[in-house]
C-alpha positions in Angstrom: 109.9 158.3 100.1 107.0 156.7 102.0 107.0 152.9 102.1 104.0 150.8 103.2 103.6 147.2 104.1 101.1 145.6 101.8 99.3 142.5 103.2 98.5 141.4 99.6 102.2 141.1 98.7 103.6 140.5 102.2 106.2 143.1 101.6 107.0 146.8 102.0 106.5 148.8 98.8 107.1 152.4 97.7 103.9 154.4 98.0 102.8 155.4 94.6 99.2 156.7 94.2 96.6 155.8 91.6 96.2 159.4 90.7 99.1 161.8 91.1 98.9 163.8 94.3 95.7 162.2 95.5 95.0 159.4 97.9 91.8 157.5 98.5 91.5 155.5 101.8 88.7 153.2 102.8 88.5 151.9 106.3 86.0 149.3 107.5 84.0 150.8 110.3 81.8 149.3 113.0 78.6 147.3 113.1 76.6 149.5 115.3 74.6 147.2 117.6 76.1 148.0 121.0 78.0 150.9 122.6 81.6 151.2 121.2 84.6 150.1 123.3 88.3 150.9 123.1 88.9 148.3 120.4 86.7 150.3 118.0 88.9 153.3 118.5 92.1 151.6 117.1 91.4 151.9 113.4 90.0 155.4 113.4 92.9 156.8 115.4 95.5 155.0 113.2 94.0 156.0 109.9 93.2 159.5 111.0 96.9 159.8 111.8 97.9 158.2 108.4 95.7 160.8 106.7 97.3 163.6 108.7 100.8 162.5 107.8 99.9 162.1 104.1 98.3 165.6 104.0 101.4 167.0 105.7 103.5 165.2 103.0 101.6 167.1 100.3 98.8 164.7 99.3 95.2 165.5 98.8 93.4 162.7 100.8 89.9 161.4 101.0 89.2 159.1 104.0 86.0 157.0 104.1 84.8 154.9 107.0 81.6 152.9 106.6 78.8 152.2 109.1 77.2 148.8 109.0 73.7 149.6 110.1 71.9 146.3 109.0 73.4 143.0 110.0 72.5 139.7 111.8 73.9 141.1 115.1 71.9 144.3 114.8 68.7 142.4 114.1 69.2 140.1 117.1 70.1 143.0 119.4 67.1 145.1 118.3 64.8 142.1 119.0 66.4 141.5 122.4 66.2 145.1 123.6 62.8 145.9 122.0 64.0 148.8 119.8 63.4 149.1 116.1 66.7 148.3 114.2 66.9 151.8 112.7 66.6 153.5 116.1 69.1 151.2 117.7 71.6 151.7 114.8 71.1 155.5 115.0 71.8 155.5 118.8 74.9 153.4 118.5 76.2 155.4 115.5 75.8 158.6 117.5 77.8 157.0 120.4 80.6 155.9 118.0 80.8 159.4 116.4 80.9 161.1 119.7 83.7 158.8 120.9 86.0 159.2 117.9 85.5 163.0 118.0 86.7 163.0 121.6 89.9 161.3 120.4 90.5 164.1 117.9 89.5 161.9 114.9 88.1 164.7 112.7 89.6 164.0 109.3 87.1 161.5 108.0 85.4 162.8 104.9 82.5 160.3 104.5 80.6 158.0 106.8 78.4 156.0 104.3 75.8 153.8 105.8 74.7 150.5 104.3 71.0 151.3 104.4 71.6 154.5 102.5 73.3 152.6 99.6 70.9 149.8 98.9 70.4 150.8 95.2 74.1 150.9 94.6 74.5 147.5 96.2 71.7 146.0 94.0 73.4 147.4 90.9 76.7 145.8 92.0 75.1 142.4 92.5 73.2 142.6 89.2 76.5 143.2 87.4 78.1 140.2 89.1 75.2 138.0 88.0 75.4 139.3 84.4 79.1 138.5 84.3 78.6 135.0 85.6 80.2 135.4 89.0 77.1 135.1 91.1 73.9 133.1 91.1 70.4 133.2 92.5 68.9 130.5 94.8 65.4 130.8 96.3 65.7 134.6 96.9 69.3 134.5 97.9 72.3 135.5 95.8 75.7 134.0 96.2 79.1 134.7 94.9 80.5 131.6 93.0 84.0 131.3 94.4 84.9 128.6 91.8 84.6 131.3 89.1 87.4 133.4 90.6 90.8 131.8 89.9 92.6 134.2 92.3 90.3 133.8 95.2 92.3 133.4 98.4 95.3 135.5 97.3 95.0 138.0 100.3 94.8 135.4 103.1 96.6 132.6 101.3 93.9 130.1 102.3 93.2 126.9 100.5 89.7 127.1 98.9 88.7 123.7 100.0 89.1 124.6 103.6 87.0 127.7 103.4 83.5 127.7 105.0 80.7 130.1 104.3 77.3 130.5 106.0 75.8 127.4 107.4 72.2 126.4 108.2 69.5 126.6 105.5 71.8 128.8 103.3 74.4 126.0 103.0 71.8 123.8 101.3 71.2 126.4 98.6 74.9 127.0 97.8 77.0 125.3 95.1 80.0 125.3 97.4 80.6 125.7 101.1 83.0 128.6 100.2 80.4 130.6 98.3 79.2 133.6 100.3 76.0 135.6 100.3 75.6 138.9 98.4 71.9 139.1 99.1 69.9 137.4 101.8 66.1 136.8 101.4 63.9 138.2 104.1 62.8 136.3 107.1 59.5 137.2 108.9 59.9 140.3 111.0 63.3 141.2 109.6 64.0 144.6 107.8 64.0 144.1 104.1 64.2 146.0 100.8 62.8 145.3 97.3 65.2 143.7 94.8 65.1 141.8 91.5 65.4 138.6 93.6 62.6 139.4 96.1 62.6 141.2 99.4 65.8 140.9 101.4 68.9 142.7 102.6 72.6 142.9 101.6 75.3 140.5 102.8 78.1 142.0 104.9 80.9 142.0 102.3 79.1 143.5 99.3 78.3 146.8 101.1 82.0 147.8 101.3 82.6 147.0 97.7 79.6 149.1 96.6 80.3 152.1 98.9 84.0 152.2 98.2 83.4 152.2 94.5 80.8 155.0 94.8 83.1 157.3 96.8 86.6 156.3 95.7 86.3 154.6 92.3 86.9 151.1 91.0 90.6 151.2 92.1 91.8 153.3 95.0 95.0 153.6 97.0 94.6 152.2 100.6 92.1 149.7 102.0 92.4 149.4 105.8 91.0 147.4 108.7 91.8 145.2 111.5 93.9 142.0 111.0 90.8 139.9 111.8 89.1 141.2 108.6 91.7 139.7 106.2 89.4 136.6 105.9 86.7 136.4 105.1 85.7 140.1 104.7 88.5 141.6 102.8 89.1 138.4 100.8 85.5 138.5 99.6 85.7 142.3 98.9 88.6 141.7 96.5 86.7 138.8 94.8 83.5 140.9 94.3 85.2 144.1 93.2 87.9 142.6 90.9 85.6 140.2 89.2 83.1 143.0 88.6 85.6 145.5 87.3 88.4 143.5 85.9 91.0 145.6 87.8 92.6 145.8 91.3 90.3 147.0 94.0 93.0 148.7 96.1 96.8 149.1 95.6 97.7 148.7 99.2 96.0 146.6 102.0 96.9 147.9 105.4 95.9 145.9 108.5 96.3 147.1 112.1 97.0 144.7 114.9 94.2 143.8 117.3 93.8 145.0 120.8 94.1 142.3 123.4 94.3 141.9 127.2 97.8 142.9 128.5 100.2 140.1 129.1 97.9 137.4 128.0 96.0 135.9 125.0 92.6 134.9 126.0 89.3 136.1 127.5 89.6 139.5 129.1 89.4 138.9 132.8 90.1 135.2 132.3 93.3 133.1 132.9 96.3 133.4 130.6 96.5 130.8 127.9 99.8 131.4 126.1 102.2 134.2 125.4 101.0 136.9 123.1 102.1 136.5 119.5 101.8 138.6 116.4 100.0 136.2 114.1 96.3 136.5 113.2 95.1 133.4 115.0 96.5 134.3 118.4 95.4 137.9 118.0 91.9 136.9 117.3 91.9 134.6 120.3 92.8 137.5 122.6 90.9 140.2 120.8 89.0 142.7 122.9 85.4 142.7 121.8 81.9 143.4 123.1 81.6 139.8 124.2 84.8 139.7 126.1 84.3 142.0 129.0 85.2 145.3 127.4 83.8 148.5 129.0 81.8 151.0 127.1 84.2 153.6 125.9 82.1 156.4 127.5 83.0 154.9 130.9 86.7 154.9 130.1 86.5 158.6 129.1 85.3 159.4 132.6 88.6 158.1 134.0 91.2 159.0 131.3 91.7 162.1 129.2 91.1 161.5 125.4 94.7 162.5 124.6 96.0 159.8 127.0 94.1 157.2 125.0 95.2 158.5 121.6 98.8 158.6 122.7 98.5 155.1 124.0 97.1 153.8 120.8 99.8 155.4 118.7 102.7 154.2 121.0 102.8 150.8 119.2 103.4 150.2 115.5 100.0 149.8 113.9 100.6 146.3 112.6 101.5 144.9 116.0 99.0 143.8 118.6 98.2 146.4 121.3 98.5 145.0 124.8 95.8 146.8 126.7 95.1 147.4 130.4 94.1 150.3 132.4 97.4 150.1 134.2 99.1 150.8 130.9 96.8 153.8 130.4 98.0 155.1 133.8 101.6 154.6 132.7 100.8 156.7 129.6 99.3 159.4 131.8 102.6 159.6 133.7 104.6 159.8 130.5 102.4 162.6 129.1 102.9 164.6 132.3 106.5 165.1 131.3 105.4 166.8 128.0 102.8 169.0 129.8 105.4 170.1 132.4 107.7 171.2 129.5 104.9 173.1 127.9 104.3 175.1 131.1 108.1 175.6 131.4 108.2 176.9 127.8 105.5 179.4 128.5 107.1 180.5 131.7 110.4 181.2 129.9 109.2 182.7 126.7 105.9 184.2 127.7 104.3 182.3 124.8 101.8 179.4 125.1 103.2 176.3 123.4 99.7 175.7 121.9 99.8 179.1 120.1 103.1 178.3 118.2 102.5 178.6 114.4 104.2 175.4 113.3 104.5 174.4 109.6 101.6 172.4 108.4 103.3 170.9 105.3 106.6 169.0 105.0 108.2 171.3 102.5 107.7 174.3 104.6 109.3 172.6 107.6 112.4 171.7 105.4 113.5 175.3 105.4 116.4 176.0 107.8 115.3 178.3 110.6 118.6 178.9 112.6 122.2 178.0 112.9 122.7 177.4 116.6 123.6 173.9 117.8 120.0 173.5 119.2 118.7 174.2 115.7 120.9 171.5 114.2 119.8 169.0 116.9 116.1 169.9 116.3 116.6 169.3 112.6 118.2 165.9 113.3 115.3 164.9 115.5 112.9 166.0 112.8 114.8 163.9 110.2 114.6 160.8 112.4 110.9 161.4 113.1 110.1 161.6 109.4 112.2 158.6 108.7 110.1 156.6 111.2 106.8 157.8 109.7 108.0 157.3 106.1 108.7 153.6 107.1 105.2 152.3 107.1 103.8 155.0 109.4 105.8 153.8 112.4 104.0 156.0 115.0 105.6 154.0 117.9 109.1 154.9 116.6 108.1 158.5 116.0 106.8 158.9 119.5 110.1 157.5 120.7 111.8 160.4 118.9 109.4 162.9 120.5 110.6 161.6 124.0 114.2 162.1 122.9 113.3 165.6 121.5 111.7 166.5 124.9 114.9 165.5 126.7 116.9 167.7 124.3 114.7 170.7 125.0 114.8 170.3 128.8 118.6 169.9 128.7 118.9 173.1 126.7 116.8 175.0 129.3 118.9 173.5 132.1 122.3 174.2 130.5 121.4 177.8 129.5 119.7 178.5 132.9 116.6 179.7 131.1 114.4 179.3 134.2 116.3 182.2 135.8 115.1 185.5 134.3 118.4 187.2 135.2 120.5 184.7 133.3 118.4 184.0 130.1 119.4 185.8 126.9 117.1 186.8 124.1 119.2 184.7 121.7 118.7 181.5 123.7 115.0 182.2 124.2 114.6 182.6 120.4 116.5 179.4 119.8 114.2 177.6 122.3 111.2 178.9 120.4 112.5 177.7 117.1 113.3 174.2 118.4 110.0 173.9 120.2 108.2 175.0 117.0 109.8 172.0 115.2 108.6 169.8 118.1 105.0 171.1 117.7 105.2 170.6 113.9 106.0 166.9 114.4 103.5 166.3 117.2 100.7 167.8 115.1 101.2 165.2 112.4 100.2 162.6 115.0 97.2 164.6 116.1 98.9 165.2 119.5 99.1 168.3 121.7 96.7 170.2 119.5 95.1 172.0 122.5 96.0 172.7 126.1 95.1 170.0 128.6 92.6 170.6 131.3 94.4 172.2 134.3 91.6 172.4 136.8 89.0 169.9 138.1 86.1 169.5 135.7 83.2 171.7 136.4 85.1 173.8 139.0 85.2 177.5 139.1 88.6 178.4 137.7 88.9 181.7 139.5 88.1 180.3 142.9 90.4 177.2 142.4 93.3 179.4 141.2 92.9 181.7 144.2 92.8 178.9 146.7 95.9 177.3 145.2 97.8 180.6 145.3 96.9 180.9 149.0 98.1 177.4 149.8 101.3 177.9 147.8 101.9 181.1 149.7 101.4 179.4 153.1 103.8 176.7 152.1 106.4 179.3 150.9 106.2 181.1 154.2 106.7 177.8 156.1 109.8 177.1 154.0 111.2 180.6 154.8 110.8 179.8 158.5 112.6 176.5 157.9 109.4 174.7 158.9 110.0 171.9 156.4 107.7 169.5 158.1 104.7 171.7 157.4 105.8 172.4 153.8 106.2 168.7 153.1 102.9 168.0 154.7 101.2 170.5 152.4 102.9 168.9 149.3 101.9 165.4 150.4 98.3 166.4 151.1 98.0 168.1 147.7 99.6 165.1 146.1 97.0 162.8 147.7 94.4 164.9 146.0 96.1 164.6 142.6 97.7 168.1 142.7 101.3 168.3 141.7 103.6 171.1 142.8 106.6 172.1 140.8 109.2 174.4 142.5 111.0 176.7 140.1 113.3 179.7 140.7 111.2 182.4 142.1 107.9 180.6 141.9 105.9 177.3 142.4 103.6 176.0 139.8 100.7 173.6 140.3 98.8 171.2 138.1 96.2 168.5 138.3 97.4 165.0 137.5 95.0 163.0 135.4 93.2 160.2 137.3 
């Protein structure tokens, strides 16, 4: 049975859906005012993987990620760069969509935008006013925190210590903790008509309105970064539950924040104190647009998308992610071991790893496929992988099992001499295919190894590159036959300096391009 850690109850709970067999997930998306950075990729990759695993486990899943396309930051940035806010938001949304698609995040069903849901938001605010949970003040509308006896139950904060918006808005509020549902328009700002005058929505109300429209008054999983627990998610709960008189979401899942590796503090700055898992320290070290992060498009020029996805999933989602480009390079090296096995598998079996028809649902994979010891070992690795994922979607532990599975497969090839065509048996080749199909089944639940990696320099003519490499490998082989090992080693080293790796196998030498 799947168990998930619920931030609301501070405990792991059995996963039981609101509607049998169906799962609704809402993930708070970006405010699109600048190009996205790697920190924006964490949530989409994690919850795309969670959806994949739930679908694999037999659920019908709807995943929603919102786009905040009107906000104080957007207004300020549009004024600074001289672009109308809708145009700026459209450009940055396109950047975000392109980036998550590169990472294989293609399971999101809806991307609702705040500006396309203004009528729904106004209806929601009107209902809160009618129920006595909100009040008007000079064109603004505020949520009255004092009317909600359970306010603060997600973050466990004392109400007296909570602060809302300051400035002129603070003078119109009944309490410092009250927060804006609707903000009256200032000169030159985008605005919409409402019963309270021209204005725009507050940040928190948009998610309550859009999640209700797409998933219902109560849905299964609400996700987001740990930094959203307060005030954003606390305020969402207050709005939704006071409006509907029922829980907003059954389970609140919060991913850890991305921070500079080996330090908590400004990216590029000096270390302040050891990294910890609590929200305060994670927020201090959080990678953000204002802390020296690179646009994600630049990062993709240096690292393959699968490297980044693999890196993001290598840590349990609730823990902080220690980020550095050095760690991404370590991930590249680790991935090379998998790619080498895939080439080895194709050489032995004549079948591309990426064409293996693996089970797409858990029940199908439960059926026994062989009785050889390698089949039993593969089944045991599968059991352990699923055990990790069932335990609060522990992708880090699951990837650890994949590494162990890889060692098992390579050991089987070595012990049975499968690289030597004269010594391999059809029975052992079939057993390798069965075990490797189990490996592919598991990796696909993480969205990994879906397609073959790039094997030649980008933009190069594959036929010419392949021909040149065959010529160089032939020259090196001739040098080795003549025992001219100095020349053979010099060729290997020169190719290695260019990022080309040679792999000597019985009867042949393979080459590949190592990711930069």
